[in-house]
N, C-alpha and C positions, 0 to 999 in steps of 0.2 A: 857324902855322895849320895846315899840312899835317899836323904831328905831332900836334896836338889832334884832328884829324879822324880820323886813323888810330887814336888811342887810343879815341875815341868809338865807332868801327866795331868795334874789338875787343871793348869792352864790351858792345855790342849782341848780337854773336854769342855772347858768354859767356851773356847772359841768356836768349837763345833756345834755347841748348843746355840750359840748366837748366829750361826750360819755364816761364819767368816772362814773363807777358804785360806788354809795355811800352807798347802804345798802344791796345789794345782797351778802349773805354768799356764800363762795365757796361750790359747790355740794358735797356731800359725795359720794365717789366712790362706785359703786356696786360690792360687793363680793360674788363670787359663789363657792361653795364647790362641787368638782367632785370626786366621788369614781368609778374608772374603775374596771371592772371584772379582768383584768390582764394586765401587760405590757409585757408578753411573746409572745402575739399574734399581728402580724403586723397589723391586722385589727384594734385593739384598739390603737396602735401607730399612725395610720392614723387618727383615731378620735380625738385622743388628739392633734395632730398637727393642725387639722382644728379647734378645739376649741380655742387653743392658738392664732392662726391667726385671728380668729373672735373676740376674747376678745380684742386684740390690736386695732382692727378696732372700736370696740363700746366703748373702754375705760374701760373695765371690768377687775377686779382683780380675777384670778382664783386661787384656792387652790386645786391642783390635787393629789389625793392619789391613790395607787395601792392595791386593795383588795386581790390580789393574790389567787383569787377563794376561799377565806376563809370568810364564812358569819360572823363569830364572829369578824374578823378583820374589815369587812365592818361596821357592828354595831358600834364598837369603833369609826370609822372614822366619822360616821354620829353624834355620840355623841359630838365628838370634834367640827364638824362644828356648832352644835347647841350652844355649849359653846362659840365659837367664834362669834355668832350672824350673821352668814352669811345671805345674803339676799335671797338665793335660794340654792337648792341642786340638783345635777344631778346624777342620779344613773345608773350604768350598774349592776343589781343585781346579785349576785353570785348564787341565787336560785330564780327562779320565785315565788314559793310557800312559801318561807321563809323570804321574806322581808317586810312583813306587819307591823311587830313590829317597824322597824326602821322608816318606812314612817309615822307611827302613832305618834312617838316620835316627828318627825319634824313638822307634822300638829299641834300637840299640842303646840308647840313653835311658831306657826304661821309662819312657813317657808315653802314656797311652793316647792314641790318635782317634778322633771321630770325624766323620764326614757328615756334611749337610748339603742337601740338594743335588750335588754332583758326587758320585761315588769315585772311589780310588781303586787302582789295580794292585794297591799295596794291602798289607795286612792290618786293617783297623779294628777297633773294637766294635764299633756299630756305625750304621748309616741312617741318617734320618732324611727322609724325603717325601714329597709327593708321590703317590702311585702313578707314575708317569704313564706306564703302559695302559692302565685303566683310564687315565685322563684322555690318552689318544683314542681309546675305544668309545668314550663318551662323546668325543669331538665327531667321530665318524657316524655315530648313531644320530646325532642331532642333525648333521648334513643330510643324511639319508631321510629323516623324517620330517624335517622343517625347512630345508633349503632347496631341495631338489624334488619337483613334482614328479611323481611316479617313481621315485627311487632310481632315477637313471641320468647319466650325464657324465661330464669330464670334470675332474678336480686335479689340483696340483698342490704340492707342498713346498714350503720355504723352510728348510731345516738348518740345524746347527750340528754338523757332523762330528766335530771334535769333543762334544759333551755327551755322555752317555744317557743322561736324563732326557735330552732332546731327541736323541735317536730312539730311545723307548717310546716317546710320544709318537714319533713318525711311524715306528713299527706297530704299535697298538692301532693306530689310525688304519694304516694299510691292511693288516690282518683281519680287522673287523669288517672292513668293506668286502674283501676277497671272500670271506666265509659267509657273510650274511647278504651282500647286496653286489651280486656280480654284474649288474648292469651300470654300476658307477665305476668308472675307470680313473685310476690315478695315472695321468698321462705325462707328468713331469715331477721330478724331485730335485730341487737345487739348494745347494749349500750356501748360507750367507756368512759363515763363520762368526756368528754372533754380532754382525754389523748391520745396523738398520739402513744405512745408505746402500750397502751392498745388496740387502734384501730388496730395495727398490730396483736396483739394476737388474738383478736376476728375474724379478717380475716382469719388468719390461720385455725381457728376452722371452719369457713364457707367453706373454700375451701376442707377441709377433708369431711364435711358433705354433700356438694353439688357438686359433680364432674363435673355437667353439667352447672355450674354457668357461666354467660357470661358477667355480668356487676355488678359493685358495685358502689352505690351512697354513697359518703360521705358528710354528711350534713354540713361539714366545711372543709377548705382545709387541716388543719393539720390531720384531720381524714382520708382524702382521701390520703394523704401522707403516713399515717401509713399503710393504706390498700394496697397502691402500693408497699411498701417495702416488705410486706408479700407475695404478688403475685409474685414479682421478685424472692424473696428467694425460693418460691415453684416451680419456672419456669413455671407458668401458663400463659395462654392467656386470661386472664379476664380483660375487659376494666374498665376504671375508669372515673367518672364524679364527680367534686367537687362543692364546694359552697363557695365563698368569692371573688375570683379574686385576690388572693394574688400573690406576685412574684414567689413564689416556684411553684404554680399551672401553672402559665403562662409560666414559663421555661419549665415544663414538657410537656405542650401542644405544644409549639414551637418545641420540640425535636422530635415531631411525633412519640411518644412511645404510651403506653397503655392508659395514661390520655388524654382523647379525648376532653374534654370540661369543662367549669365552669360556674356557674351562679354567675355573678359578682355583687357585692355590690357597694355602693358609700359612703365609710366612711366619706369622706369630707363633703358631703351634710348632713349626719346625725349629725356630729359635729356642723356645722354652723347652721342648721336648729333649733337644740335643744337650742343653745344660743340665737338665734333670738326669739324663742318662750318664753324663760325666760324673756328677756327684754320687750317683749310684754305684758306679764302678770304682770310685776312690774310696768308698766305704766298704770295699770288698765284696759286693754282691754282683750277681750275674746280670748282664744287660743283653737283650736280644740283638742278633746281628743286623737285623733290619727293622726299622721302626717306621711303618708306612703311614702317610697323612692322607686321607681321603679327599680327592678333588670333587668339585661339582660343576655343573653347568649354570651360567648365568646368561640371560637374555633380557629383552626389554620387558618381558612378562613378570619377572621376579626380582628386578632391580629396585 
């Protein structure tokens, strides 16, 4: 028996010297469930592309679903992720104030939840997003310095009240003007509920109500595009500033028309930083509750 034990020990040493693993089981691949707000918006397409690229780099398996702006559909997706026993869940909530229940379900199953772009009222590990309040301030400053001679006039906002990130853009815009440019008045704020066609409709109403309106701030490029279409249809000379940095907005700015500038986000950084935060957490390390991504102003001068 002793002779067999010694022979086995010698064989183990030889295998170790040769670099052959004898006992290490293959590592189980990390699986992350992702529920996007929508795939109809190029911004989320870019986030998804960044996630996929980073996942390949990190060896992570992604299960990406489109919630199609439907909270019930998103809840069902989260339930499916829990059933599949994913290692983590990434959400772009369809409604900031209505996602708590799905986060609680995941927490109960001991699955960490992260949010991208849109925050949740549930208890998540971390939120990765553009500094949206700062972006609103940048838009307001650009309007005051570049779009309104003498820093006075009437402006309006097409917002998306159901989503906190868009509300923060609106708030940053209004607060900055109130504090720094009291002669610029926000005369109207209308909610388009994330719909470009509705953005055009509410803009049409704004133009009728406020004949001296000079600028419209769309808190997302699709809403700015809707506003622009209504302005053109009414043959008005009202300028537009958007928020996202999407191709349609960039093309309008390049054309030298009424869309003057945009607050550009960095969806690639949002996607990559979120997955990096997931892996940091799964390794047992601390992750900041908020990971802000800086926005920047783009116009014809720097495109």
